[in-house]
N, CA, C and O atoms as a GROMACS GRO file, in nm:
protein
  340
    1MET      N    1  -0.286   2.451   0.829
    1MET     CA    2  -0.227   2.308   0.839
    1MET      C    3  -0.205   2.279   1.001
    1MET      O    4  -0.110   2.345   1.042
    2LYS      N    5  -0.237   2.238   1.054
    2LYS     CA    6  -0.248   2.202   1.212
    2LYS      C    7  -0.110   2.068   1.234
    2LYS      O    8  -0.100   1.978   1.150
    3ARG      N    9  -0.052   2.073   1.309
    3ARG     CA   10   0.027   1.976   1.370
    3ARG      C   11  -0.013   1.860   1.500
    3ARG      O   12  -0.087   1.910   1.584
    4THR      N   13   0.012   1.763   1.518
    4THR     CA   14  -0.017   1.651   1.613
    4THR      C   15   0.098   1.720   1.724
    4THR      O   16   0.178   1.812   1.712
    5ASP      N   17   0.065   1.629   1.832
    5ASP     CA   18   0.145   1.650   1.956
    5ASP      C   19   0.278   1.618   1.875
    5ASP      O   20   0.368   1.702   1.884
    6LYS      N   21   0.298   1.504   1.795
    6LYS     CA   22   0.429   1.445   1.779
    6LYS      C   23   0.478   1.546   1.628
    6LYS      O   24   0.573   1.522   1.553
    7GLY      N   25   0.402   1.632   1.620
    7GLY     CA   26   0.496   1.744   1.478
    7GLY      C   27   0.419   1.709   1.348
    7GLY      O   28   0.414   1.792   1.257
    8LEU      N   29   0.344   1.561   1.335
    8LEU     CA   30   0.305   1.582   1.232
    8LEU      C   31   0.215   1.652   1.162
    8LEU      O   32   0.110   1.678   1.221
    9PRO      N   33   0.232   1.696   1.031
    9PRO     CA   34   0.081   1.833   1.006
    9PRO      C   35   0.001   1.746   0.913
    9PRO      O   36   0.015   1.651   0.836
   10LEU      N   37  -0.077   1.815   0.955
   10LEU     CA   38  -0.217   1.725   0.900
   10LEU      C   39  -0.286   1.811   0.843
   10LEU      O   40  -0.275   1.924   0.890
   11ILE      N   41  -0.371   1.796   0.739
   11ILE     CA   42  -0.479   1.900   0.661
   11ILE      C   43  -0.631   1.846   0.680
   11ILE      O   44  -0.662   1.727   0.683
   12ASN      N   45  -0.711   1.945   0.693
   12ASN     CA   46  -0.822   1.913   0.715
   12ASN      C   47  -0.911   1.892   0.616
   12ASN      O   48  -0.970   1.994   0.580
   13ILE      N   49  -0.940   1.793   0.562
   13ILE     CA   50  -1.009   1.776   0.422
   13ILE      C   51  -1.190   1.791   0.413
   13ILE      O   52  -1.267   1.784   0.317
   14GLY      N   53  -1.211   1.816   0.553
   14GLY     CA   54  -1.352   1.870   0.558
   14GLY      C   55  -1.420   1.747   0.661
   14GLY      O   56  -1.365   1.638   0.680
   15PHE      N   57  -1.528   1.783   0.711
   15PHE     CA   58  -1.614   1.713   0.822
   15PHE      C   59  -1.548   1.652   0.926
   15PHE      O   60  -1.591   1.552   0.983
   16GLY      N   61  -1.432   1.716   0.956
   16GLY     CA   62  -1.369   1.644   1.059
   16GLY      C   63  -1.266   1.543   1.025
   16GLY      O   64  -1.184   1.501   1.107
   17ASN      N   65  -1.273   1.506   0.896
   17ASN     CA   66  -1.144   1.422   0.872
   17ASN      C   67  -1.014   1.483   0.831
   17ASN      O   68  -1.020   1.597   0.785
   18VAL      N   69  -0.889   1.422   0.842
   18VAL     CA   70  -0.766   1.476   0.822
   18VAL      C   71  -0.694   1.386   0.783
   18VAL      O   72  -0.716   1.268   0.810
   19VAL      N   73  -0.562   1.442   0.689
   19VAL     CA   74  -0.454   1.319   0.659
   19VAL      C   75  -0.341   1.406   0.646
   19VAL      O   76  -0.316   1.526   0.633
   20SER      N   77  -0.279   1.289   0.656
   20SER     CA   78  -0.128   1.339   0.682
   20SER      C   79  -0.038   1.382   0.556
   20SER      O   80  -0.009   1.313   0.458
   21ALA      N   81   0.006   1.539   0.590
   21ALA     CA   82   0.022   1.607   0.483
   21ALA      C   83   0.156   1.544   0.402
   21ALA      O   84   0.166   1.535   0.279
   22SER      N   85   0.242   1.509   0.487
   22SER     CA   86   0.357   1.399   0.439
   22SER      C   87   0.305   1.297   0.350
   22SER      O   88   0.389   1.264   0.267
   23HIS      N   89   0.180   1.228   0.340
   23HIS     CA   90   0.195   1.120   0.231
   23HIS      C   91   0.119   1.168   0.105
   23HIS      O   92   0.098   1.097   0.006
   24VAL      N   93   0.082   1.294   0.120
   24VAL     CA   94  -0.044   1.355   0.004
   24VAL      C   95   0.092   1.404  -0.116
   24VAL      O   96   0.179   1.489  -0.101
   25ILE      N   97   0.063   1.308  -0.238
   25ILE     CA   98   0.102   1.358  -0.360
   25ILE      C   99   0.035   1.480  -0.437
   25ILE      O  100   0.080   1.593  -0.457
   26ALA      N  101  -0.064   1.432  -0.469
   26ALA     CA  102  -0.130   1.555  -0.559
   26ALA      C  103  -0.244   1.586  -0.526
   26ALA      O  104  -0.304   1.481  -0.502
   27ILE      N  105  -0.326   1.693  -0.508
   27ILE     CA  106  -0.457   1.724  -0.498
   27ILE      C  107  -0.541   1.725  -0.646
   27ILE      O  108  -0.549   1.844  -0.676
   28VAL      N  109  -0.586   1.670  -0.718
   28VAL     CA  110  -0.668   1.704  -0.841
   28VAL      C  111  -0.826   1.694  -0.847
   28VAL      O  112  -0.885   1.623  -0.765
   29ALA      N  113  -0.898   1.767  -0.946
   29ALA     CA  114  -1.014   1.791  -0.975
   29ALA      C  115  -1.060   1.641  -1.048
   29ALA      O  116  -0.992   1.572  -1.123
   30PRO      N  117  -1.189   1.619  -1.002
   30PRO     CA  118  -1.245   1.466  -1.080
   30PRO      C  119  -1.276   1.460  -1.163
   30PRO      O  120  -1.312   1.349  -1.203
   31GLY      N  121  -1.285   1.558  -1.239
   31GLY     CA  122  -1.343   1.573  -1.375
   31GLY      C  123  -1.322   1.517  -1.538
   31GLY      O  124  -1.399   1.503  -1.633
   32SER      N  125  -1.181   1.496  -1.517
   32SER     CA  126  -1.095   1.420  -1.652
   32SER      C  127  -1.118   1.257  -1.637
   32SER      O  128  -1.131   1.183  -1.539
   33SER      N  129  -1.117   1.238  -1.779
   33SER     CA  130  -1.135   1.087  -1.805
   33SER      C  131  -1.019   1.030  -1.711
   33SER      O  132  -1.052   0.992  -1.599
   34PRO      N  133  -0.903   1.023  -1.744
   34PRO     CA  134  -0.794   0.956  -1.652
   34PRO      C  135  -0.802   0.902  -1.513
   34PRO      O  136  -0.789   0.789  -1.465
   35ILE      N  137  -0.846   1.101  -1.434
   35ILE     CA  138  -0.871   1.058  -1.298
   35ILE      C  139  -1.000   0.983  -1.252
   35ILE      O  140  -1.004   0.918  -1.148
   36LYS      N  141  -1.097   0.998  -1.331
   36LYS     CA  142  -1.240   0.870  -1.356
   36LYS      C  143  -1.192   0.751  -1.333
   36LYS      O  144  -1.235   0.672  -1.249
   37ARG      N  145  -1.083   0.730  -1.420
   37ARG     CA  146  -1.042   0.583  -1.497
   37ARG      C  147  -0.944   0.521  -1.316
   37ARG      O  148  -0.978   0.419  -1.256
   38LEU      N  149  -0.831   0.614  -1.270
   38LEU     CA  150  -0.819   0.625  -1.137
   38LEU      C  151  -0.895   0.571  -1.035
   38LEU      O  152  -0.869   0.471  -0.967
   39ARG      N  153  -1.005   0.655  -1.028
   39ARG     CA  154  -1.100   0.631  -0.945
   39ARG      C  155  -1.154   0.506  -0.926
   39ARG      O  156  -1.183   0.462  -0.815
   40GLU      N  157  -1.170   0.442  -1.041
   40GLU     CA  158  -1.240   0.308  -1.081
   40GLU      C  159  -1.162   0.194  -1.067
   40GLU      O  160  -1.210   0.082  -1.053
   41GLU      N  161  -1.001   0.227  -1.071
   41GLU     CA  162  -0.933   0.102  -1.025
   41GLU      C  163  -0.895   0.117  -0.889
   41GLU      O  164  -0.824   0.023  -0.853
   42ALA      N  165  -0.917   0.206  -0.796
   42ALA     CA  166  -0.893   0.239  -0.688
   42ALA      C  167  -1.012   0.171  -0.630
   42ALA      O  168  -0.973   0.092  -0.543
   43VAL      N  169  -1.136   0.170  -0.643
   43VAL     CA  170  -1.289   0.075  -0.570
   43VAL      C  171  -1.212  -0.038  -0.600
   43VAL      O  172  -1.155  -0.088  -0.503
   44GLU      N  173  -1.189  -0.105  -0.736
   44GLU     CA  174  -1.143  -0.217  -0.738
   44GLU      C  175  -1.042  -0.290  -0.643
   44GLU      O  176  -1.057  -0.396  -0.583
   45ARG      N  177  -0.916  -0.190  -0.644
   45ARG     CA  178  -0.801  -0.240  -0.563
   45ARG      C  179  -0.851  -0.233  -0.388
   45ARG      O  180  -0.771  -0.275  -0.304
   46GLY      N  181  -0.956  -0.191  -0.353
   46GLY     CA  182  -1.015  -0.159  -0.266
   46GLY      C  183  -0.950  -0.023  -0.176
   46GLY      O  184  -0.975  -0.003  -0.057
   47LYS      N  185  -0.878   0.048  -0.246
   47LYS     CA  186  -0.770   0.207  -0.195
   47LYS      C  187  -0.872   0.304  -0.244
   47LYS      O  188  -0.818   0.407  -0.283
   48LEU      N  189  -0.986   0.306  -0.254
   48LEU     CA  190  -1.067   0.418  -0.206
   48LEU      C  191  -1.131   0.488  -0.094
   48LEU      O  192  -1.220   0.425  -0.038
   49VAL      N  193  -1.107   0.596  -0.054
   49VAL     CA  194  -1.176   0.629   0.102
   49VAL      C  195  -1.243   0.759   0.072
   49VAL      O  196  -1.184   0.862   0.039
   50ASP      N  197  -1.359   0.745   0.085
   50ASP     CA  198  -1.473   0.838   0.056
   50ASP      C  199  -1.518   0.912   0.187
   50ASP      O  200  -1.598   0.886   0.278
   51ALA      N  201  -1.426   1.023   0.155
   51ALA     CA  202  -1.465   1.130   0.305
   51ALA      C  203  -1.552   1.255   0.299
   51ALA      O  204  -1.546   1.346   0.381
   52THR      N  205  -1.645   1.250   0.178
   52THR     CA  206  -1.754   1.344   0.131
   52THR      C  207  -1.870   1.342   0.236
   52THR      O  208  -1.950   1.436   0.234
   53GLN      N  209  -1.882   1.262   0.309
   53GLN     CA  210  -2.034   1.263   0.389
   53GLN      C  211  -2.159   1.247   0.318
   53GLN      O  212  -2.266   1.268   0.374
   54GLY      N  213  -2.146   1.205   0.173
   54GLY     CA  214  -2.224   1.189   0.070
   54GLY      C  215  -2.270   1.325   0.005
   54GLY      O  216  -2.377   1.371  -0.035
   55ARG      N  217  -2.152   1.363   0.012
   55ARG     CA  218  -2.166   1.529  -0.087
   55ARG      C  219  -2.110   1.509  -0.209
   55ARG      O  220  -2.064   1.397  -0.228
   56LYS      N  221  -2.100   1.615  -0.325
   56LYS     CA  222  -2.046   1.594  -0.430
   56LYS      C  223  -1.871   1.595  -0.426
   56LYS      O  224  -1.812   1.695  -0.384
   57THR      N  225  -1.812   1.502  -0.463
   57THR     CA  226  -1.673   1.520  -0.506
   57THR      C  227  -1.620   1.603  -0.564
   57THR      O  228  -1.637   1.609  -0.686
   58ARG      N  229  -1.536   1.698  -0.497
   58ARG     CA  230  -1.492   1.810  -0.543
   58ARG      C  231  -1.325   1.827  -0.585
   58ARG      O  232  -1.261   1.901  -0.659
   59ALA      N  233  -1.293   1.707  -0.489
   59ALA     CA  234  -1.151   1.691  -0.536
   59ALA      C  235  -1.085   1.590  -0.439
   59ALA      O  236  -1.100   1.575  -0.318
   60ILE      N  237  -1.002   1.520  -0.534
   60ILE     CA  238  -0.922   1.360  -0.504
   60ILE      C  239  -0.768   1.342  -0.487
   60ILE      O  240  -0.680   1.331  -0.572
   61ILE      N  241  -0.763   1.341  -0.339
   61ILE     CA  242  -0.618   1.330  -0.312
   61ILE      C  243  -0.564   1.222  -0.299
   61ILE      O  244  -0.606   1.131  -0.227
   62VAL      N  245  -0.448   1.217  -0.378
   62VAL     CA  246  -0.345   1.100  -0.444
   62VAL      C  247  -0.233   1.080  -0.327
   62VAL      O  248  -0.149   1.166  -0.299
   63THR      N  249  -0.247   0.927  -0.249
   63THR     CA  250  -0.139   0.969  -0.177
   63THR      C  251  -0.011   0.829  -0.194
   63THR      O  252  -0.018   0.734  -0.272
   64ASP      N  253   0.089   0.857  -0.102
   64ASP     CA  254   0.225   0.807  -0.143
   64ASP      C  255   0.162   0.625  -0.129
   64ASP      O  256   0.237   0.564  -0.205
   65SER      N  257   0.084   0.546  -0.082
   65SER     CA  258   0.024   0.470  -0.086
   65SER      C  259  -0.081   0.378  -0.178
   65SER      O  260  -0.125   0.263  -0.169
   66ASP      N  261  -0.100   0.487  -0.271
   66ASP     CA  262  -0.131   0.473  -0.351
   66ASP      C  263  -0.321   0.449  -0.328
   66ASP      O  264  -0.394   0.374  -0.393
   67HIS      N  265  -0.358   0.536  -0.220
   67HIS     CA  266  -0.522   0.545  -0.208
   67HIS      C  267  -0.553   0.634  -0.259
   67HIS      O  268  -0.463   0.699  -0.312
   68LEU      N  269  -0.669   0.676  -0.269
   68LEU     CA  270  -0.722   0.790  -0.366
   68LEU      C  271  -0.826   0.815  -0.254
   68LEU      O  272  -0.901   0.720  -0.231
   69ILE      N  273  -0.846   0.951  -0.167
   69ILE     CA  274  -0.886   1.001  -0.078
   69ILE      C  275  -1.035   1.117  -0.160
   69ILE      O  276  -1.013   1.226  -0.214
   70LEU      N  277  -1.172   1.053  -0.145
   70LEU     CA  278  -1.258   1.172  -0.204
   70LEU      C  279  -1.265   1.296  -0.087
   70LEU      O  280  -1.251   1.274   0.034
   71SER      N  281  -1.291   1.432  -0.146
   71SER     CA  282  -1.324   1.497  -0.044
   71SER      C  283  -1.413   1.588  -0.083
   71SER      O  284  -1.385   1.614  -0.200
   72ALA      N  285  -1.521   1.661  -0.044
   72ALA     CA  286  -1.618   1.758  -0.104
   72ALA      C  287  -1.565   1.908  -0.088
   72ALA      O  288  -1.645   2.001  -0.097
   73LEU      N  289  -1.411   1.932  -0.060
   73LEU     CA  290  -1.388   2.064  -0.020
   73LEU      C  291  -1.310   2.063  -0.210
   73LEU      O  292  -1.258   1.975  -0.278
   74GLN      N  293  -1.344   2.217  -0.235
   74GLN     CA  294  -1.243   2.223  -0.353
   74GLN      C  295  -1.112   2.223  -0.359
   74GLN      O  296  -1.055   2.223  -0.250
   75VAL      N  297  -1.035   2.222  -0.473
   75VAL     CA  298  -0.896   2.175  -0.502
   75VAL      C  299  -0.836   2.300  -0.455
   75VAL      O  300  -0.739   2.293  -0.380
   76GLU      N  301  -0.874   2.395  -0.485
   76GLU     CA  302  -0.795   2.536  -0.445
   76GLU      C  303  -0.830   2.562  -0.295
   76GLU      O  304  -0.743   2.631  -0.243
   77THR      N  305  -0.920   2.530  -0.220
   77THR     CA  306  -0.922   2.503  -0.092
   77THR      C  307  -0.835   2.445  -0.021
   77THR      O  308  -0.767   2.505   0.062
   78LEU      N  309  -0.825   2.319  -0.046
   78LEU     CA  310  -0.723   2.187  -0.012
   78LEU      C  311  -0.564   2.287  -0.010
   78LEU      O  312  -0.480   2.318   0.075
   79THR      N  313  -0.585   2.307  -0.138
   79THR     CA  314  -0.381   2.332  -0.139
   79THR      C  315  -0.387   2.452  -0.048
   79THR      O  316  -0.287   2.449   0.024
   80GLN      N  317  -0.457   2.548  -0.022
   80GLN     CA  318  -0.438   2.669   0.080
   80GLN      C  319  -0.429   2.590   0.179
   80GLN      O  320  -0.320   2.596   0.236
   81ARG      N  321  -0.501   2.518   0.220
   81ARG     CA  322  -0.487   2.437   0.352
   81ARG      C  323  -0.327   2.385   0.389
   81ARG      O  324  -0.278   2.400   0.501
   82CYS      N  325  -0.266   2.328   0.287
   82CYS     CA  326  -0.164   2.238   0.266
   82CYS      C  327  -0.039   2.402   0.257
   82CYS      O  328   0.077   2.362   0.251
   83SER      N  329  -0.044   2.482   0.257
   83SER     CA  330   0.056   2.579   0.223
   83SER      C  331   0.060   2.655   0.324
   83SER      O  332   0.134   2.753   0.317
   84GLU      N  333  -0.029   2.630   0.462
   84GLU     CA  334  -0.083   2.730   0.533
   84GLU      C  335  -0.005   2.667   0.656
   84GLU      O  336  -0.020   2.546   0.675
   85GLU      N  337   0.082   2.743   0.746
   85GLU     CA  338   0.181   2.684   0.823
   85GLU      C  339   0.107   2.700   0.978
   85GLU      O  340   0.165   2.658   1.078
   0.00000   0.00000   0.00000
């Protein structure tokens, strides 16, 4: 996890994209039906951010602002990056 000049912890979610760690609620796998429904609802509300750069979605990040962020990195990789200091 990196910190900005102001001390905000950031998580690299792949391809030069970062997310503020303080806003992440959950990191989930995209395969289950409830998560697929959440993704469809986020598209309808305009709250889906695709950070996969055209690659397969391997993790979905849920934020406190109800945004869903798609990442091409594995859930395990992202959780490991969250726990690093």
